[in-house]
N, C-alpha and C positions, 0 to 999 in steps of 0.2 A: 758183408763183413769188411773190416779194414785190414788190408794186406800190406805188408812191407816187403820190397824186393831189395836185397843188399847185394850190389854188383861190385865185386872186387876186380876191377879191370886193370889194364896195363898203364893207364893214365890216372884214373880217378877211382876212388871208392864212393859209390853213389847209392844212397838210400832213397828209393822212390816209394812213397806211401799213396795208396789208392783206395777208394771206396768201390767195392765190386761185388757182384753176385752173378751167377750163371745167366746168360742170355742178355746181359747188359754190357755196354762198353765201360771199361775201368775209368773212373773219374779221378784224376790226380788231386791229392789233398795236401801233399807236402813233399819237398825235395831237399835233401841234405847231401852236399858234396864236399869231398876233400881231395885236393890234388896230391897224389902220392908218387906217380910216375915209377911204378915198380919195374917196368921194362928197362928203365935207365939206372936202376939201383943194383943191377947184377954184378957180382964179382967176376974176376977174370975167368973163373972156372964155371961160370953160368949159374952160380948160387945167389940167392938173396942174402945179403950180409946181415949180421946181427942188428945193425942200425936200422936197416929196412924192415926187418921183422918187428923190432920194437915199435917202429912208427906204424906199421900195419895193425898191430895189436891195439895201440892207442886209438887209431882211427875207428876200428871196429867197436871199441868201447863207446866212443862218441856217437856212433850211429845207433848203437843199442839204446843209449840214453834218449836220443831223438825219437826213436821208435816208441819207447815207453811214454815219452811226453805226449806223443800224438795218438796214443791209444791203439797201437797196432795189435791186432788179435793173433796174427800168424806172420812169421818172418820167413822169407824164402831167400836164403843166402847162397851165393854161388861165386865161383872164381873162374877167370878165363885164362888166356894164354900166358900171362906173366907168371902166374903160379904154376900152371900146367907144365910149362917148359923149364921151370927152375930145377936145377939138379937136386936141391934139397927140399923139394915140394912137400914130402912127408913131414919133415921137421917143421916147416912153416905151418902146415895145417894143424899139426899137433900143438904148437905153441898157441895158435889162435883158439883151438878147442879148449885147452887147459886153462887159459887165462881169461877167456870171455864166455865160454860155454857154447860158442857158435860152431856148428859143424858145417864148414864150407863144402858145397858140392862142386867139384871141379868138372866143368863141362869140357867135352872133347870139341875139337874144331868143327867136326861134322854136326854135333849137337847145336853148337852156336849157329851154324848156317841154317839148320832146320828150324830152330826157334825164331830166328830173325825172319825167315821166309814166312812162317805162320803169321807173324805180326803184320807183315806187308800184305799177305793175302787177305787177312781180315780187314785191314784198312781200306784196300782198294776194291775188294769184293770179287765175285765171280765174273762180273762183266769185263774185268781186265784181261781175261783169257790166260794165255801162257805167260807166266811171269819170269823175268830174269832179275834176281836181286843181288846187289853188290854192296858189301859192307866193309869199310876200312877202319879197323881199330888201331889201338896203340901197338899191339903185338902181332896181329895177324889180319889177313884178308880173307873174307868169306864170300863165296859165290854159290848161289843156288838157283835152280830152274825147275819149273813144273807147272802143271795145270790144276792140280788139286791142292789141299792144304799140306800134304807131305810132298816135298820136292822129288822129282825124278833123278836129279843129280845135285850133289852138294859137296863142296870141297873147301878146305881151309889151307891157306898158304902162309908161311912165315914172312909176310910182307906188310907188317904193321908200320904205321908212320913213325912211332916212337922207336921201335926196334931198328928200323933202317937208318934213322937219323943218328942214333947213338953209335951204330956199328959202321956206317959207311959215309957219313957226311960230317966229318969233324970240324971243318972250317966254318967261319961266320963272317962273310958269306962263304959257301963251300968252293973248293977249287973246281975249275971246269972239268978236269980229268976225273975227279970223284963223281961229279954229276953224270958224266958220260958212262962211267963204270956202273953206277947205280941204275941208269936207264937200261943198259944191257942186261943186268941181273934181273931186274923186275920183269922185263919182257920175256926173257928166257923161262922164268918160273911160270908166268901166266900162260905162255904159249903151250906148255906141256899139258894144260888142262882143257884147252879149247875143244879138242876133238871129243872129249867126254860129253860136252854140251851140244855141239853142232849136230850130232846124230838125231837129236830130238826136233830139229827144225828151228826156224827163227822165232824169237819171242814176239808176243803181241804187245807187251808192255815191259819196259825196262825201268827199274826203280833202284834207288840207292838210299842207304841209311848211314848214320854216323855223323859225328861233329865235323869230321874232315869234309865230307860232301856238302854239308850245310854251309860251311864257311866258303868253300869253292863256289857254290851256287850264288852266295851273297856277293862275292867278288864279281861274278858275271852279271850282276844286276837283279838277282832275285829279291823279293821283298824280305825285309828283316823280321826277326822273331816277334817284334812288337805288333806285327800285322795278324798274328794268331796262327793256329794250327791249320786252319782250313783253306788258307790261301795257297794256290798252286805255285810250286817252286820247281824250276827245272834248270838243268845244266846242259849246255850244248858243247860238243867236243871242240868245235872251232874256237869257242871262247876259252876253253881250258888250254888248248894248244897255244893260244896267245899269252896266257898268264904264266905258264911254266917257265919260260926263259926270263920273264920279269922277276918272278919269285927267286930264281936262281941267282940273280944279281943283287938281291937285297940281304941285309942283315936281319936277324930275328927281330931286333928293335924296330926296324923299318917296316917289316911285315905286320907287326903289332899295331901299327898306325893305320892299317887298311880297314875298310868297313867290314864289320862282322868278325874280325880276327881277334881272338883273345890273346893276351900276353903269354898265358900258359901254353897255348898251342902253336904260337907263331914259329917257334924253332923247328917244329916237325911238319909244318904246312907244305914245304917244298916236296919232301919225300911222299907225303900223302897225295899231292897233286900229280906226281910222276906215276904213282900206282894207279890213280884214277884214270889218267891219260892212257896208260898202257892197257888197262882193262877195257876201256871204251874202244880203243883202236883195234885191239886183237879180237874183240867180240863183235866188231862192226857196228858199234852203237854211235849214232849221230847225236842223240839227245836222250836224257833220262829225267825222271821225275823224282823229287826228294820225298821220302816217306817219313812222316813224323814219328811213327812207331818203329821200334827195333827190338833188340834182344830182351830188354827188361819187360817190355809189353808181351813178348812171346812167352816168357816164363810165367807171367800172370795169367795169360789166356790158357796155357796148358794146365795150370793149376785149377782154374775155373771149370775147364772141360771135365776134369776128374771129379769135381764136386757133384756133377749131375744137375738135373733141373731143380729149380727152386721149390 
């Protein structure tokens, strides 16, 4: 069947269309993206303003039209931290439902971590042993660890690259004191969770997902997207530690000129790099591998599992 996954994230609204059936890997057929940056459209009270809701409704309409054009048989719509954490989440969901007919499922942070972990496990297989999976989104950071398809530990922290940039790095380039303050904040938040994972012992394989990690790996010399999904891409902590101060001294426009960095994500790349560096340092990770599959693929895989054998 042809499935569509509609991901209302903190940065983008992304429709991924795949051809899939139980027992086979999902084959991408179409991708439709709109940069929305919901995490940066919050009012002072933490609500998504009328303009942001209007834009979200319009983008969902566009995605529905694209899904219809591509012959999508079933749509799996969900929202993550930007909607989940908004003070007026119920109003936002109601407007989307009334004006588009789409019932967005709001995933909890733990559900995000578990579904992303499932995608990574299926991608790397059982031979990868105990997996530690790190995912940096626009609104939150997810970390999961385990030996099976269901992680033994999974947490979500409000350390998304877009959220931190909007709330803690106002300058362009940011002030040195703001960078130091963000570093302290990030490491304090991550350090509180380390003990929950360390009791399971060291992982056999550390992997990362998300656009942030892909861009950081590209800066560190990993192959570009044109090389395809199956080329191994890794990020070493020593390379990341060298890049963080360089990114801190650049404007967003200057970062956008770097290889693999999109203009839309350039402004929040520093915050994402600081979260990545903090996570790798506090979890004792020297290198990690980039996983092409993430949350959207996890949602698809879970749906296929529930369908049963062909």
